[in-house]
Steps between C-alpha positions, in 0.01 A plus 500: 500500500626548144833339599624244244615268781138449611428287192721215630783546251723700735567760230641244256483548128313246287836366381615443860172326582538276193860421602382410853228275356754328272737445794218356713396271216857375469520437876167319490614286207818408691294407806265284291800329338652426844171363630455288188849355544428417864177324407652302212565175685618313190770758424610506864529120503699502176733769638559298818572183302751693290657646812535159666639354177755781479609442860517121456705496180830638383534739207529207259181338631656225710378440857706669767705258715336617824156431350608150402638441848177619663291281269726203575461559871122510469496176303729333754281615790189371322664161444606478864150599615333238277749235613450592868119490470512172313726350766269600787 
């Protein structure tokens, strides 16, 4: 019954216990940071806007040709739809 492992430390020295506590604190802090980032809707929205902007523009900030073509197609379809509804 006088076994040092019965006190819940598993025979660890105080320094090892302190190191384990420090490691667990660091893991907990990382987890809290990850959860905070997931819950920060404003930052997520800003990141997505930046991502879309990066995909839609070239390195010098000009719109990519395929984006312009897609936008032109959408505008043309909208015009045809309005014209067709107006005609009916």
